[in-house]
C-alpha positions in Angstrom: 56.4 -43.8 102.9 59.7 -42.5 101.6 60.2 -43.1 97.9 64.0 -43.5 98.4 63.2 -46.7 100.5 60.2 -47.9 98.5 60.2 -50.5 95.7 58.7 -48.7 92.7 60.2 -50.0 89.4 58.6 -47.5 86.9 59.2 -47.8 83.2 59.7 -45.0 80.7 58.1 -46.9 77.8 55.1 -49.2 77.5 56.0 -52.9 77.0 55.1 -54.2 73.6 52.8 -57.0 75.0 50.4 -54.4 76.6 47.3 -53.8 74.4 45.1 -51.5 76.5 45.7 -48.4 78.5 45.3 -50.0 82.0 47.7 -52.8 81.2 50.3 -50.3 79.8 50.0 -48.0 82.8 50.0 -50.8 85.4 53.3 -52.1 84.0 54.8 -48.6 83.6 53.8 -47.6 87.1 55.5 -50.6 88.6 52.2 -52.1 89.9 52.4 -55.6 88.4 54.8 -58.0 86.8 53.7 -60.8 84.6 55.0 -64.3 85.8 53.2 -66.5 83.2 50.4 -66.1 80.7 47.5 -64.6 82.7 49.4 -64.7 86.0 50.8 -61.6 87.7 52.7 -60.6 90.8 51.2 -57.5 92.5 54.1 -55.2 93.3 53.9 -52.8 96.3 52.1 -49.9 94.6 49.6 -52.2 92.9 49.0 -54.2 96.0 48.2 -51.0 98.0 45.5 -50.2 95.5 44.2 -53.8 95.6 44.0 -53.7 99.4 42.1 -50.4 99.3 39.6 -51.9 96.8 39.3 -55.0 99.0 38.7 -52.9 102.1 35.8 -51.0 100.5 34.2 -54.3 99.3 34.5 -55.8 102.8 33.0 -52.8 104.5 30.0 -52.8 102.2 29.5 -56.6 102.5 29.7 -56.3 106.3 27.3 -53.4 106.2 24.8 -55.5 104.2 24.9 -58.2 106.8 27.1 -60.7 105.0 29.5 -62.7 107.2 33.2 -63.2 106.1 35.0 -66.6 106.1 37.7 -68.1 103.9 37.5 -71.3 101.8 40.4 -73.3 100.2 41.6 -72.6 96.7 41.9 -76.4 96.0 38.6 -78.2 96.0 37.5 -81.9 95.9 36.0 -83.0 92.6 33.5 -85.0 94.6 31.5 -81.9 95.6 31.3 -80.8 91.9 30.2 -84.3 90.9 27.3 -84.0 93.4 26.1 -80.8 91.8 26.7 -82.1 88.3 29.1 -79.4 87.3 32.4 -81.3 87.3 32.1 -82.5 83.7 29.8 -79.7 82.5 32.0 -76.7 83.5 34.4 -77.1 80.6 38.1 -76.6 80.0 38.3 -73.4 82.0 38.4 -75.6 85.1 42.0 -76.6 86.0 41.7 -80.2 87.1 44.6 -81.8 89.1 45.3 -85.0 91.0 47.0 -85.1 94.4 49.6 -87.6 95.4 46.9 -90.2 96.3 45.4 -89.8 92.8 42.3 -88.1 94.1 40.6 -85.7 91.7 41.0 -82.1 92.7 40.4 -78.7 91.1 41.7 -75.2 91.5 38.4 -73.5 92.3 36.9 -71.2 89.6 34.0 -70.4 92.0 32.6 -71.8 95.3 28.9 -72.7 95.1 29.5 -76.3 95.9 31.9 -75.8 98.8 29.7 -73.2 100.5 26.7 -75.4 100.1 28.6 -78.2 101.7 29.5 -75.9 104.7 25.9 -74.8 104.9 24.4 -78.3 104.9 26.9 -79.5 107.6 26.1 -76.8 110.2 22.7 -75.1 109.4 19.7 -77.3 110.3 16.8 -75.0 111.3 14.8 -72.2 109.6 15.6 -70.1 112.6 19.2 -69.8 111.3 18.1 -68.1 108.1 18.6 -65.9 106.3 22.3 -66.3 106.0 24.9 -64.8 103.6 28.5 -65.9 103.7 31.4 -64.3 101.7 35.1 -64.5 101.2 37.8 -62.8 99.1 40.1 -65.4 97.6 42.3 -66.1 94.6 40.7 -68.2 91.8 41.8 -69.8 88.6 40.0 -70.1 85.2 42.1 -71.5 82.4 41.2 -68.8 79.8 41.9 -69.8 76.2 43.4 -66.3 75.6 44.2 -64.4 78.8 44.8 -60.7 77.8 44.6 -57.1 78.9 46.8 -57.7 82.0 44.7 -58.3 85.2 41.5 -57.4 83.3 41.2 -60.9 81.9 43.8 -63.1 83.7 43.8 -66.8 84.5 44.5 -66.2 88.2 42.3 -63.5 89.7 41.0 -62.2 93.1 37.3 -62.6 93.6 34.9 -61.6 96.3 32.1 -64.2 96.2 29.1 -64.1 98.5 26.4 -66.8 98.8 23.0 -66.3 100.3 20.7 -69.0 101.8 17.0 -68.4 102.4 13.9 -70.4 103.2 12.0 -69.6 100.0 12.1 -67.6 96.8 10.7 -64.4 98.4 13.5 -64.4 101.0 16.1 -65.1 98.3 14.8 -62.3 96.2 15.2 -59.9 99.1 18.8 -61.1 99.5 19.3 -60.4 95.8 18.0 -56.9 96.2 20.3 -56.3 99.3 23.4 -57.3 97.3 22.2 -55.2 94.3 22.1 -52.1 96.5 25.4 -53.1 98.2 27.1 -53.2 94.8 25.8 -49.8 93.8 27.3 -48.4 97.0 30.6 -50.3 96.5 31.4 -49.0 93.1 30.3 -45.5 93.9 32.7 -45.4 96.9 35.5 -46.3 94.5 34.8 -43.4 92.3 33.1 -45.6 89.6 29.7 -45.6 88.0 28.7 -49.3 88.2 25.7 -49.7 85.9 23.5 -52.8 86.5 22.5 -54.7 83.3 20.4 -57.7 82.5 22.8 -60.5 81.8 23.1 -64.2 81.0 23.6 -66.5 84.0 26.2 -68.7 82.1 27.5 -71.8 84.0 26.4 -70.4 87.4 22.8 -70.9 86.5 19.6 -69.3 87.7 16.8 -67.2 86.3 17.7 -63.7 87.7 21.0 -62.2 86.8 22.6 -58.8 86.6 26.1 -57.7 85.6 27.6 -54.4 86.8 29.5 -52.6 84.1 31.9 -49.6 84.1 31.7 -47.7 80.8 35.1 -47.6 79.0 36.2 -47.5 75.3 38.2 -50.6 75.8 35.4 -52.6 77.4 34.9 -56.1 76.1 31.1 -56.0 76.0 28.8 -53.9 73.9 26.2 -52.4 76.2 22.9 -50.6 75.6 21.4 -48.3 78.2 19.3 -45.4 79.2 21.7 -42.4 79.5 20.2 -41.3 82.8 21.9 -44.3 84.5 25.3 -42.7 84.0 24.5 -39.9 86.5 21.8 -41.6 88.6 22.4 -40.7 92.3 23.2 -43.6 94.7 20.4 -44.1 97.3 21.3 -43.5 100.9 20.9 -46.6 103.0 20.5 -46.8 106.8 23.1 -48.8 108.7 21.1 -52.0 108.9 19.7 -51.9 105.4 16.0 -51.5 106.5 15.2 -49.3 103.5 12.8 -50.5 100.9 15.3 -52.4 98.8 12.8 -53.7 96.3 11.8 -50.1 95.5 15.4 -49.2 94.9 15.9 -52.2 92.7 12.8 -51.4 90.6 13.8 -47.7 90.3 17.2 -48.6 88.9 16.0 -51.5 86.7 13.1 -49.5 85.2 15.7 -47.8 83.1 16.8 -50.1 80.3 20.3 -51.5 80.4 21.6 -54.8 78.9 24.6 -56.4 77.5 24.7 -57.4 73.8 23.9 -61.0 74.7 20.6 -59.9 76.4 19.7 -57.0 74.1 16.1 -56.7 73.1 16.3 -54.2 70.3 12.6 -53.6 70.1 12.3 -53.0 73.9 15.4 -50.8 73.9 13.8 -48.6 71.2 10.4 -48.6 72.8 11.4 -48.0 76.4 14.2 -45.5 75.8 13.6 -42.1 74.1 15.9 -41.7 71.1 17.9 -38.8 72.7 18.5 -41.0 75.8 19.7 -44.1 74.0 23.4 -44.9 74.7 25.4 -47.6 73.0 28.9 -48.0 74.5 31.5 -50.5 75.7 31.5 -51.9 79.2 33.9 -53.6 81.6 32.1 -56.2 83.8 33.2 -55.6 87.4 30.5 -57.6 89.2 27.8 -60.2 88.7 24.9 -61.2 90.9 22.7 -64.3 90.5 19.6 -65.9 92.1 19.7 -69.6 91.3 17.0 -71.0 93.6 17.6 -74.7 94.4 20.2 -75.4 91.7 22.8 -76.5 94.2 20.7 -77.2 97.3 18.6 -79.8 95.5 21.3 -82.2 94.3 23.5 -81.6 97.4 20.5 -82.0 99.8 21.0 -78.7 101.6 17.8 -78.5 103.7 16.6 -77.1 107.0 13.7 -78.0 109.2 10.8 -75.6 108.7 8.3 -74.2 111.3 6.1 -77.3 110.8 8.9 -79.7 111.3 9.2 -80.7 107.7 12.4 -80.5 105.6 12.7 -77.5 103.3 15.2 -77.2 100.5 16.8 -73.7 100.7 17.0 -71.1 98.0 20.3 -69.6 97.1 22.1 -66.8 95.2 25.7 -65.9 94.5 27.3 -62.5 94.2 30.7 -61.8 92.7 33.0 -58.8 92.4 36.5 -59.0 90.9 38.9 -56.8 92.9 41.9 -57.6 90.6 39.7 -56.6 87.6 38.4 -53.4 89.4 41.9 -51.9 89.6 42.4 -51.8 85.8 38.8 -50.8 85.4 39.4 -47.7 87.5 42.4 -46.9 85.3 40.5 -47.3 82.1 37.9 -44.9 83.4 40.4 -42.4 84.9 43.7 -41.6 83.1 45.3 -39.0 80.8 48.3 -38.8 78.6 50.7 -38.5 81.6 49.4 -41.5 83.5 46.9 -42.8 86.0 44.5 -40.4 87.8 43.4 -42.2 90.9 40.1 -41.4 92.7 41.0 -40.7 96.3 39.3 -43.7 97.9 41.5 -46.2 96.0 44.6 -44.2 95.4 47.8 -45.9 96.7 48.6 -42.7 98.4 46.4 -39.6 98.9 49.2 -37.0 98.5 52.9 -37.0 97.4 55.4 -34.6 98.8 58.0 -33.6 96.2 61.3 -32.2 97.5 62.7 -30.2 94.6 66.2 -30.1 96.0 67.1 -33.1 98.1 70.3 -32.5 99.9 69.7 -28.8 100.6 69.6 -28.6 104.4 66.8 -26.1 104.7 64.6 -27.8 102.1 65.2 -31.2 103.6 64.3 -29.9 107.1 61.1 -28.2 105.9 60.0 -31.3 103.9 60.7 -33.6 106.9 58.5 -31.3 109.1 55.8 -31.3 106.4 55.9 -35.1 106.0 55.4 -35.6 109.7 52.5 -33.2 109.7 50.8 -35.1 106.8 51.0 -38.3 108.8 49.7 -36.6 112.0 46.8 -35.2 109.9 45.8 -38.8 109.0 46.9 -38.4 105.3 48.4 -41.3 103.4 51.5 -39.7 102.1 54.4 -40.6 99.8 57.5 -38.5 100.2 59.7 -38.2 97.1 63.0 -37.6 98.9 65.2 -39.0 96.1 68.3 -37.3 94.8 66.8 -37.0 91.3 65.9 -34.2 88.8 62.7 -32.3 89.4 61.4 -33.4 86.0 61.8 -37.0 86.9 59.9 -36.5 90.1 57.1 -34.7 88.4 56.8 -37.4 85.7 56.8 -40.2 88.4 54.1 -38.4 90.4 51.9 -38.0 87.3 52.4 -41.5 86.1 51.5 -43.2 89.4 48.5 -40.9 89.7 48.6 -39.6 93.3 45.6 -37.2 93.6 47.5 -34.3 95.2 51.1 -33.2 95.0 52.7 -30.8 97.5 55.8 -29.2 95.8 58.5 -27.6 97.9 61.8 -26.1 96.8 64.3 -23.5 98.0 62.6 -20.6 96.1 59.2 -21.3 97.6 60.6 -22.0 101.0 62.4 -18.6 101.0 59.0 -17.0 100.5 57.3 -19.3 103.0 55.2 -20.9 100.3 54.4 -24.3 98.9 52.6 -25.3 95.7 49.8 -27.9 95.5 49.0 -29.6 92.2 45.6 -31.3 91.6 46.4 -34.4 89.5 43.0 -34.7 88.0 42.6 -31.1 86.7 46.2 -30.0 86.6 45.3 -26.9 88.7 48.1 -25.5 90.7 47.7 -23.3 93.8 50.4 -21.4 95.8 49.7 -20.9 99.5 51.6 -20.3 102.8 53.6 -23.4 103.8 51.9 -23.5 107.1 48.5 -24.0 105.4 49.5 -26.7 103.0 48.6 -29.8 105.1 45.2 -28.5 106.1 44.5 -27.5 102.5 45.2 -31.0 101.3 43.2 -32.6 104.2 40.2 -30.4 103.3 40.5 -31.6 99.7 40.9 -35.3 100.5 38.4 -35.7 103.3 35.2 -35.2 101.4 36.3 -37.6 98.7 37.0 -40.6 101.0 33.3 -41.6 100.7 33.2 -43.6 103.9 29.5 -43.1 103.8 26.9 -42.9 101.0 
């Protein structure tokens, strides 16, 4: 992508309405634009990051055996009346009427709709287990939307729903999603720490939130410090590893939100030098809720003995539009964003220090083509602008590696590479620049765990 032809409306100053680092930087880097309270347009740079986050989520859901579909944003109130949640959900639900005066709602979640799909088509125990997921925009009418896309009213959600014959099967589905979430956050360059949590309006008796530690996190969290650097377990392609053992290994180390904190247990189970109190950003939540929805909505299958069995369910959410600012909160400096390679909008930016100089332009054009041929996601800053402005933009938008080329370096046959995260600079022969960047990027892509 050539920056001269791209839409990147960067700002020099932080808007007054922005309260936290990620909100400030997303506005300054031209990633989002507020349209109304808690509602944002995702501009090209931000949308590229969001799409990369979504891709990782989809890959790990598919790997776990979940099957993707897409459900409507507007839902019939009748389904929610069946489950008993239409009146109970509260004012966060945006209720509307269509032109025929039928009660509708802008879905805050999809347990009712997916249960209706299930009961319509799945009739036999032979079709279980089943896990269906989608990635869709949702709406919750927050009293006080704030912090940009961290707590917005309209947000993108990956929600998956499992169906099993009994509690044992549903528990295995829960473990499977637990491990899939560990992998998902790790691939994004994040440490997603599972914590005992309250089930809230979703319901159920087994619930874990995944939190990223950050000073601006909304939740107080308490955990065993070893969880911060705990290695992610390798999982075979079809998830035949002992998932319950992995779950028990991770949850044996204490971690809980303030709502679920057991101070006595925290002090008993965690040595004093390992106790960590911090702030956390919730980026995922998984629930086992048994027959909470299948009972009232009569979601049953015929069992091996011919009798009807009410299925057990669970739901599993990740917020892609919340993950983007969470990454920024966890990875930034005074100059701007520092993207991990797997979710960076571009992996490398090529900076032409003297656009309009024939030799430099020609060398940059050649280098830009080589970056593409090497499979690198590159942004070429070919603007007729001062070098300082180009450096500031590159640092602000956080591209992991910068290749810097100007007349002086070209005369000596050299290019400079800047590592955005560390600030390290290295000078090397121009002919080696592309391969050097590729060697830096490739190990960080984390296509596998």
